[in-house]
C-alpha positions in Angstrom: -25.8 26.8 -40.1 -27.2 25.1 -37.0 -27.6 21.8 -38.9 -24.0 22.1 -40.0 -22.7 22.8 -36.6 -24.6 19.9 -35.1 -23.4 17.7 -37.9 -19.8 18.5 -37.2 -20.3 17.6 -33.6 -22.0 14.4 -34.6 -19.0 13.5 -36.8 -16.6 14.1 -33.9 -18.8 12.0 -31.7 -18.7 9.0 -34.1 -14.9 9.1 -33.9 -14.8 9.6 -30.2 -15.0 6.8 -27.7 -18.4 5.6 -26.6 -17.9 7.0 -23.1 -16.9 10.4 -24.4 -19.8 10.5 -26.9 -22.4 9.8 -24.3 -20.8 12.4 -21.9 -20.7 15.2 -24.4 -23.7 14.7 -26.7 -26.0 17.0 -24.9 -23.5 19.5 -23.6 -23.2 22.1 -26.3 -26.1 22.9 -28.6 -25.1 25.7 -30.9 -28.7 26.3 -31.9 -29.3 28.1 -28.6 -26.9 31.0 -29.7 -27.1 33.5 -32.5 -23.5 33.0 -33.0 -24.1 29.3 -34.0 -21.1 29.2 -36.3 -18.7 30.3 -33.6 -20.3 27.8 -31.1 -19.8 25.0 -33.6 -16.1 25.9 -34.1 -15.5 25.9 -30.4 -17.5 22.7 -29.9 -15.4 20.9 -32.6 -12.2 21.8 -30.8 -13.7 21.0 -27.4 -14.9 17.5 -28.4 -11.6 16.6 -30.1 -9.6 17.9 -27.1 -11.6 15.9 -24.6 -11.0 12.8 -26.7 -7.3 13.4 -27.2 -6.4 14.5 -23.7 -8.8 12.2 -21.8 -9.9 15.1 -19.6 -11.6 14.5 -16.2 -15.3 15.3 -15.8 -14.7 18.5 -13.9 -12.4 19.9 -16.6 -14.9 18.8 -19.3 -17.6 20.8 -17.6 -15.3 23.9 -17.3 -14.8 23.9 -21.1 -18.5 23.6 -21.7 -19.3 26.4 -19.2 -16.6 28.6 -20.9 -18.1 28.1 -24.4 -21.6 28.8 -23.1 -20.5 31.9 -21.3 -18.5 33.3 -24.2 -21.3 32.6 -26.8 -23.9 34.3 -24.6 -21.6 37.4 -24.3 -21.0 37.4 -28.1 -24.7 37.4 -28.8 -25.1 40.4 -26.4 -22.2 42.4 -27.8 -22.8 41.8 -31.6 -26.6 41.6 -31.6 -27.7 41.2 -35.3 -24.1 40.6 -36.5 -23.6 37.6 -34.1 -24.5 35.1 -36.8 -21.5 36.2 -38.8 -19.0 35.6 -35.9 -16.3 33.2 -36.7 -12.7 32.5 -35.5 -11.5 32.6 -39.1 -13.0 36.0 -40.1 -11.5 39.4 -39.4 -15.0 41.0 -39.2 -16.7 41.1 -36.8 -13.6 41.6 -34.7 -13.7 38.6 -32.3 -10.4 39.6 -30.6 -12.1 42.8 -29.3 -15.2 40.8 -28.3 -13.3 38.1 -26.4 -11.2 40.8 -24.7 -14.4 42.6 -23.6 -15.8 39.3 -22.4 -12.7 38.6 -20.3 -12.8 42.1 -18.8 -16.4 41.7 -17.6 -16.1 38.0 -16.7 -15.1 38.4 -13.1 -18.3 40.5 -12.4 -20.4 37.4 -12.7 -18.6 35.5 -9.9 -17.9 36.0 -6.2 -14.9 38.1 -5.3 -11.5 36.3 -5.5 -13.1 33.4 -7.4 -10.8 31.3 -9.5 -13.5 30.4 -12.0 -13.1 33.4 -14.4 -9.5 32.7 -15.0 -10.2 29.0 -15.6 -12.9 29.8 -18.1 -10.8 32.5 -20.0 -7.9 30.0 -20.1 -10.2 27.3 -21.5 -11.3 29.5 -24.4 -7.6 30.4 -25.2 -6.7 26.8 -25.2 -9.3 26.0 -27.8 -8.4 28.9 -30.0 -4.7 28.0 -29.9 -5.5 24.4 -30.8 -7.5 25.5 -33.8 -4.8 28.0 -34.9 -2.2 25.1 -35.0 -4.3 23.1 -37.4 -3.3 23.9 -41.1 -6.9 23.5 -42.4 -8.6 25.6 -39.7 -8.2 29.3 -40.3 -8.0 31.7 -37.4 -7.8 35.5 -37.7 -4.4 36.9 -36.9 -5.7 39.2 -34.1 -7.6 36.3 -32.5 -4.5 34.2 -32.6 -2.4 36.9 -31.1 -4.9 37.4 -28.3 -5.0 33.7 -27.5 -1.2 33.5 -27.3 -0.9 36.6 -25.1 -1.2 36.5 -21.4 -4.7 36.7 -19.9 -5.6 39.8 -17.9 -8.3 37.9 -15.9 -7.3 37.8 -12.1 -6.3 34.4 -11.0 -8.2 34.7 -7.8 -7.6 32.8 -4.5 -8.2 29.2 -3.7 -9.9 28.6 -0.4 -8.5 25.5 1.2 -11.0 22.9 2.3 -11.1 22.0 5.9 -11.3 18.4 7.0 -14.4 16.7 8.3 -14.8 16.7 12.0 -14.1 13.3 13.8 -17.9 13.0 14.5 -18.8 13.6 10.9 -16.2 11.2 9.6 -17.4 8.5 12.0 -21.0 9.0 10.9 -19.8 8.8 7.2 -17.9 5.6 7.6 -20.7 4.0 9.6 -23.2 5.0 6.9 -20.9 3.6 4.1 -20.6 0.3 5.8 -24.3 0.1 6.3 -24.8 0.9 2.7 -22.4 -1.7 1.5 -24.0 -4.4 3.6 -27.5 -3.4 2.4 -26.4 -3.4 -1.2 -24.8 -6.8 -0.9 -28.0 -8.2 0.5 -30.1 -6.4 -2.1 -28.1 -7.8 -5.0 -28.1 -11.3 -3.4 -31.9 -11.1 -3.2 -32.2 -9.8 -6.7 -30.3 -12.6 -8.3 -32.1 -15.1 -6.2 -35.4 -13.8 -7.5 -34.0 -13.7 -11.1 -33.1 -17.4 -10.7 -36.8 -18.2 -10.0 -38.1 -16.3 -13.1 -38.4 -17.0 -16.8 -38.8 -15.0 -20.0 -41.7 -12.6 -19.5 -43.0 -13.7 -22.9 -43.5 -17.1 -21.4 -44.4 -15.9 -17.9 -45.7 -12.4 -17.2 -44.6 -8.8 -17.8 -46.0 -8.0 -14.4 -43.9 -10.5 -12.5 -40.8 -9.1 -10.9 -38.8 -12.4 -11.0 -39.6 -12.7 -14.8 -38.5 -9.1 -15.4 -35.3 -9.6 -13.4 -34.6 -12.9 -15.3 -34.9 -11.1 -18.7 -32.5 -8.3 -17.6 -30.0 -10.8 -16.1 -29.9 -12.9 -19.2 -29.9 -9.9 -21.6 -33.1 -11.2 -23.1 -35.1 -8.0 -22.7 -34.2 -4.3 -22.5 -35.6 -1.5 -20.2 -37.2 0.0 -23.3 -39.2 -3.2 -23.9 -40.2 -3.3 -20.3 -41.5 0.3 -20.6 -43.4 -0.5 -23.8 -45.0 -3.7 -22.5 -46.0 -2.4 -19.1 -47.9 0.7 -20.2 -49.2 3.3 -17.7 -49.0 2.6 -13.9 -52.7 2.3 -13.6 -52.6 -1.1 -15.3 -49.8 -2.4 -13.1 -50.1 -4.8 -10.2 -49.8 -3.5 -6.7 -46.5 -5.4 -6.4 -45.0 -3.3 -9.2 -46.4 -0.1 -8.0 -45.0 -0.7 -4.5 -41.5 -0.8 -5.9 -41.6 2.9 -6.9 -44.0 4.3 -4.4 -42.8 7.4 -2.6 -42.7 7.8 1.2 -45.9 9.9 1.0 -47.6 7.1 -1.0 -47.7 8.8 -4.3 -46.3 7.5 -7.6 -44.1 9.5 -10.2 -46.6 11.1 -12.6 -44.6 11.1 -15.8 -41.5 9.0 -15.1 -43.0 5.9 -13.5 -41.8 3.4 -16.1 -38.2 4.9 -16.2 -38.1 4.8 -12.3 -39.3 1.2 -12.3 -36.7 0.0 -14.9 -34.0 1.7 -12.9 -35.2 0.1 -9.7 -35.2 -3.4 -11.5 -31.6 -2.8 -12.8 -30.5 -1.8 -9.2 -31.6 -5.2 -7.9 -29.0 -6.9 -10.1 -26.1 -4.4 -10.4 -24.7 -1.5 -8.4 -25.9 1.9 -9.5 -24.2 5.3 -9.4 -25.2 6.1 -5.9 -24.1 2.8 -4.5 -20.4 3.2 -5.3 -20.0 6.3 -3.2 -19.9 4.0 -0.1 -16.8 2.1 -1.4 -15.0 5.3 -2.2 -15.7 6.7 1.2 -14.3 3.5 2.8 -11.2 3.4 0.6 -10.3 7.0 1.2 -10.8 6.6 4.9 -8.7 3.4 5.0 -5.9 4.7 2.8 -6.0 8.6 3.1 -5.2 8.6 -0.7 -7.0 10.9 -3.2 -10.6 9.9 -4.0 -10.0 10.2 -7.8 -7.2 7.6 -7.5 -9.3 5.2 -5.5 -12.1 5.4 -8.0 -9.7 4.6 -10.9 -8.5 1.3 -9.4 -8.3 -1.5 -12.0 -8.2 -5.3 -11.8 -4.4 -5.3 -12.8 -3.8 -2.6 -10.3 -4.8 -4.7 -7.3 -2.5 -7.4 -6.0 -3.4 -9.3 -2.9 -0.5 -10.3 -0.7 -0.4 -12.7 2.3 -0.4 -9.7 4.6 -2.7 -7.3 2.8 -3.0 -5.7 -0.6 -0.8 -3.7 -3.0 -2.4 -0.9 -5.2 -1.0 0.5 -8.5 -2.1 4.1 -8.3 -2.0 6.8 -11.1 -1.7 10.5 -10.3 -3.1 12.0 -13.4 -2.1 15.6 -12.8 1.5 14.7 -12.0 1.5 12.0 -14.8 2.9 9.6 -12.2 2.4 5.9 -11.5 3.3 4.7 -8.1 2.6 1.7 -5.8 1.4 1.5 -2.2 1.1 -1.6 0.0 -1.4 -1.8 2.9 -1.1 -4.3 5.7 -4.1 -6.1 7.3 -4.7 -5.9 11.0 -4.3 -9.3 12.5 -7.3 -10.8 14.2 -5.4 -11.0 17.5 -4.8 -7.3 17.4 -8.4 -6.6 16.3 -9.6 -8.7 19.3 -12.2 -10.6 17.1 -12.8 -14.1 16.1 -13.2 -15.0 12.4 -16.7 -16.5 12.2 -19.5 -16.5 9.7 -21.1 -13.6 11.5 -17.8 -11.6 11.6 -17.6 -11.4 7.8 -20.6 -9.1 7.9 -18.9 -6.6 10.2 -16.9 -3.5 9.2 -13.1 -3.9 8.9 -11.0 -0.8 8.2 -8.7 -2.7 5.8 -8.2 -1.8 2.1 -7.9 -5.5 1.2 -11.3 -6.3 2.8 -12.9 -3.3 1.2 -11.6 -3.9 -2.3 -12.6 -7.6 -2.2 -16.2 -6.6 -1.4 -16.1 -4.0 -4.2 -14.8 -6.6 -6.7 -17.5 -9.0 -5.7 -20.4 -6.6 -6.1 -19.2 -5.2 -9.4 -18.1 -8.5 -10.9 -21.2 -9.1 -13.1 -21.3 -5.4 -14.2 -17.6 -5.6 -15.2 -18.3 -8.7 -17.3 -21.1 -6.9 -19.1 -19.1 -3.7 -19.5 -16.1 -5.5 -21.1 -13.9 -2.6 -20.2 -10.4 -3.0 -21.6 -8.9 -1.0 -18.8 -10.6 -3.3 -16.2 -11.9 -0.5 -13.9 -13.4 -1.8 -10.7 -15.8 1.1 -10.2 -18.4 0.0 -12.9 -22.1 0.7 -12.6 -25.3 -0.1 -14.5 -27.2 2.8 -15.9 -30.6 3.3 -17.6 -30.2 6.2 -20.0 -32.9 8.8 -20.8 -33.4 6.9 -24.0 -34.2 3.8 -21.8 -31.0 1.9 -22.9 -29.1 -0.2 -20.4 -25.4 0.6 -20.2 -22.5 -0.8 -18.1 -19.9 1.9 -17.8 -17.2 3.5 -15.7 -18.5 5.2 -12.6 -19.2 9.0 -12.7 -19.3 10.4 -9.2 -20.5 13.7 -10.6 -23.7 12.4 -12.2 -26.3 15.2 -11.5 -28.7 13.1 -9.4 -26.1 10.9 -7.7 -23.4 13.2 -6.4 -21.7 12.8 -3.1 -24.0 15.3 -1.5 -27.0 13.3 -2.6 -25.5 10.1 -1.1 -24.9 11.9 2.3 -28.5 13.1 2.2 -29.9 9.7 1.3 -28.1 8.1 4.3 -28.9 10.8 6.8 -25.3 12.1 7.3 -25.2 15.9 8.0 -21.9 17.7 7.6 -21.0 21.4 8.0 -19.4 23.2 5.0 -18.9 21.8 1.6 -19.9 18.2 0.8 -16.5 17.4 -0.9 -15.0 14.0 -0.6 -11.6 15.5 -0.6 -12.2 16.7 3.0 -12.2 13.0 4.0 -8.7 12.6 2.6 -7.6 15.6 4.7 -9.1 13.9 7.8 -6.9 10.9 7.0 -3.9 13.1 6.7 -4.6 14.6 10.1 -4.7 11.1 11.7 -1.3 10.3 10.2 0.2 13.5 11.6 -1.2 12.8 15.1 -0.1 9.1 14.9 3.4 10.2 13.9 3.6 12.8 16.6 3.8 15.7 14.1 6.3 14.3 11.7 5.3 15.7 8.3 7.3 13.1 6.3 5.1 10.3 7.6 1.9 12.1 6.5 3.3 13.3 3.2 3.9 9.8 1.9 2.3 10.4 -1.5 3.5 13.9 -2.3 6.1 16.5 -1.3 6.3 17.9 2.2 5.8 21.4 0.8 2.5 20.2 -0.7 1.5 19.0 2.7 2.3 22.3 4.3 0.5 24.3 1.6 -2.7 22.2 1.4 -3.1 19.9 4.4 -1.5 21.8 7.4 -4.2 24.5 7.4 -6.9 22.3 8.8 -8.8 23.0 12.0 -7.5 19.9 13.8 -3.8 20.6 13.1 -4.2 24.2 14.1 -5.7 23.1 17.4 -3.0 20.6 17.9 -0.3 23.2 17.1 -2.0 25.6 19.6 -2.0 22.9 22.2 1.8 22.2 21.6 2.5 25.9 21.9 0.5 26.2 25.1 2.2 23.1 26.6 5.6 24.6 25.8 4.6 27.9 27.4 3.3 26.2 30.4 6.5 24.1 30.7 8.8 27.1 30.6 6.5 29.2 32.8 6.4 26.4 35.4 10.2 26.2 35.3 10.4 29.9 35.9 7.9 29.7 38.8 9.4 26.6 40.3 12.6 28.3 41.3 14.3 28.3 44.7 12.5 29.1 48.0 14.2 32.1 49.6 14.1 32.6 53.3 14.6 36.0 55.0 16.7 36.5 58.1 13.6 36.5 60.3 12.2 33.4 58.7 15.5 31.6 59.1 15.7 32.5 62.8 12.1 31.4 63.4 12.9 28.1 61.6 15.8 27.4 64.0 13.5 28.0 67.0 10.4 25.9 65.9 8.8 23.9 63.1 7.8 26.7 60.7 9.6 25.1 57.8 7.2 22.1 57.9 4.4 24.5 57.0 6.3 25.2 53.8 6.2 21.6 52.6 9.3 20.1 54.3 9.2 17.0 56.4 10.5 17.2 59.9 13.8 15.4 58.9 14.2 17.7 55.8 13.6 20.8 58.0 16.1 19.6 60.6 18.8 18.8 58.0 18.3 22.2 56.4 18.9 24.0 59.7 21.9 21.9 60.5 23.5 22.5 57.0 23.3 18.8 56.0 21.7 19.8 52.7 24.1 22.6 51.7 25.0 22.3 48.0 27.2 25.5 48.1 25.1 28.1 46.4 21.8 26.9 47.9 20.5 24.1 50.1 18.6 21.2 48.5 15.8 19.4 50.2 16.3 16.2 48.2 19.3 15.9 45.8 18.0 12.5 44.7 14.7 14.0 43.4 16.1 16.4 40.8 14.1 17.5 37.8 17.4 17.5 35.8 18.4 13.8 36.6 16.6 10.4 36.6 14.6 9.7 39.8 16.8 8.1 42.5 20.1 9.4 41.1 22.1 12.2 42.6 21.6 15.5 40.9 24.2 15.9 38.1 24.0 19.7 37.7 24.4 21.1 41.2 25.3 23.8 42.0 25.2 25.3 38.5 21.4 24.8 38.0 20.3 25.1 41.7 18.8 28.5 41.1 16.4 27.0 38.5 15.3 24.1 40.8 12.2 23.7 42.8 14.1 21.8 45.5 16.5 24.7 46.2 16.3 26.7 49.5 18.3 29.9 49.9 19.3 30.9 53.5 20.8 34.3 54.5 24.0 32.5 55.4 24.6 31.7 51.7 24.8 35.3 50.6 28.6 35.3 50.2 28.4 32.2 47.9 25.6 33.9 45.9 27.7 37.0 45.4 30.7 35.0 44.2 28.4 33.0 41.9 27.0 36.3 40.6 30.5 37.4 39.8 31.2 34.1 38.0 28.1 34.4 35.9 28.9 38.0 35.0 32.3 36.9 33.7 30.6 34.2 31.7 28.1 36.7 30.3 30.9 38.9 29.0 32.6 36.0 27.2 29.6 34.3 25.6 27.3 35.5 22.8 24.1 37.0 24.1 21.8 34.3 22.5 24.0 31.5 23.8 24.2 33.0 27.3 20.4 33.3 27.4 19.9 29.7 26.3 22.3 28.3 28.9 22.2 30.8 31.7 19.2 33.0 31.2 16.9 31.6 33.9 19.6 31.2 36.5 20.7 34.7 35.9 17.2 36.2 36.3 16.5 34.2 39.4 19.9 35.1 40.9 19.3 38.8 40.3 15.9 38.5 42.0 17.4 36.9 45.1 20.2 39.6 45.4 17.7 42.4 44.9 15.9 41.2 48.1 19.0 41.8 50.2 19.7 45.2 51.7 22.9 47.2 50.9 24.1 46.6 54.5 23.7 42.8 54.1 25.6 42.8 50.7 28.4 45.0 52.2 28.8 42.7 55.2 28.9 39.6 53.0 31.6 41.3 50.8 33.6 42.0 54.0 33.4 38.3 55.1 34.6 37.2 51.6 37.6 39.4 51.8 38.5 38.8 55.5 37.9 35.0 55.5 39.3 34.4 51.9 36.0 32.7 50.9 36.0 31.1 47.4 33.3 29.8 45.1 32.8 26.1 45.3 32.2 24.9 41.7 33.0 21.5 40.2 36.1 21.4 38.0 34.0 20.7 34.9 32.4 24.1 35.2 35.8 25.9 34.9 36.8 23.7 32.0 33.6 24.3 30.1 33.6 28.1 30.4 37.4 28.6 29.9 37.4 26.6 26.7 
């Protein structure tokens, strides 16, 4: 049964593309399970689905994990009957087994994890695909289970936070240093290869000869390993190429490590290309998976920059983005030979260097899609391959690249956090306009996935605090009110100057030269409601909200009349509208009147009646409020 299951997988692999074959060959080995027949059936569907749908690496791994998890559970549940488990058989009852697996699946993951629902959904997809095939029988109960809704909780997705500015700067600096070092390494490697000859005519212990053989496709890593033998027979020059920092040599993998080192002198390896992805995501703020899928036909250089053709696989959408270069005058640099070796945060400059370092690898790969991210890899079977970049390769993930270049970050080492940092920069640069930052997706997507970062929350808090301080200062910067005693003392001396008035302003205030009707104004040409140097345009309607206003006891009749006017306005206007237009003036006015005694208010009312005093307001005020 095991041989049959592996044979079916092998047949699928023959029909699958070479990239798919290499990625999936070692993933599912039905022989590790007692339910080998069931594992083979699911593996068949999995391999075929990966080939047909062109699934991303992360999704491929999810299906592999789902099959592994289910088969382990089937072995535990069915024990000795596990070998008879099959999707096409009524007994043993796989529908009950799968339902039990789904019910216990969340217990193996952290609370609120989304992983259980993903794995359960993956198994149901494979079963439904098999049920739709006329020559692949599936039991009725199993089909019904797969088509029904899953009872596994979906879980909650924890949004990633962006990298801090310090972390991002360190990352970009490390990426530029890595790119420059790689370019120099490849230049040196090809220079040495030009000095070599075929190892058969030269020496298998000569690095230039080995590089020449690899560069001219005259020898393979497997031949190098066979010819070199154990490290004890190597020259010191060869041993120094793979010596560890502590001076030791790899005990069992020395030849494999050496062949990979030699290949890395001529072509970029998996770890190298992380630097270009970091730089492109930083410069464009576009998804890392779109940057790493750039193709030769998808890059068009223009006189002012570059134009990318980008593919959003999840949305099945192709779109275009142009990026302008920063002029040398604006960059404040001079284009010299030395300058070309310095960092430039321009997509066009970055992609040109990417195309240059991967040119030879792309020629050897002969990729029909023309991917720019192409690497050279020495397989476990010591074969040399030129293939599309896989950033999730086990020993060359983004976390490994950060560690290798001494970049420490807090939280998850996820490249998507760098895109969020770019989104934050766009929001800050556009002064909070979401439509500027959401230039490659919907605004609602931005609100749900990008507006939750630490930086934007801090900015939002600062905006709220600034607004609160603004309105608080307006409330506290109201008029200065003088009591009867203070007004009398001001007329006899210079006490007003101690309150911030100049001698002339104090004298004009006492003489009534600054009377604006409801209040006095120390400087009507320095109003917070009008441009500096222009006469205040809102007096006396907004005087009780102004820091320049001074209220003297002699103005109590006008204040009472103004209070009556505002009360009439309050009765006519909607409460929210009155609060918006008159709220602060009304509060300040009531505070001023509450400081007056009942005798002062009664005397002021008597003066209004006997002297026929009227409220002095501009005509526009009556027109506005009567309308």
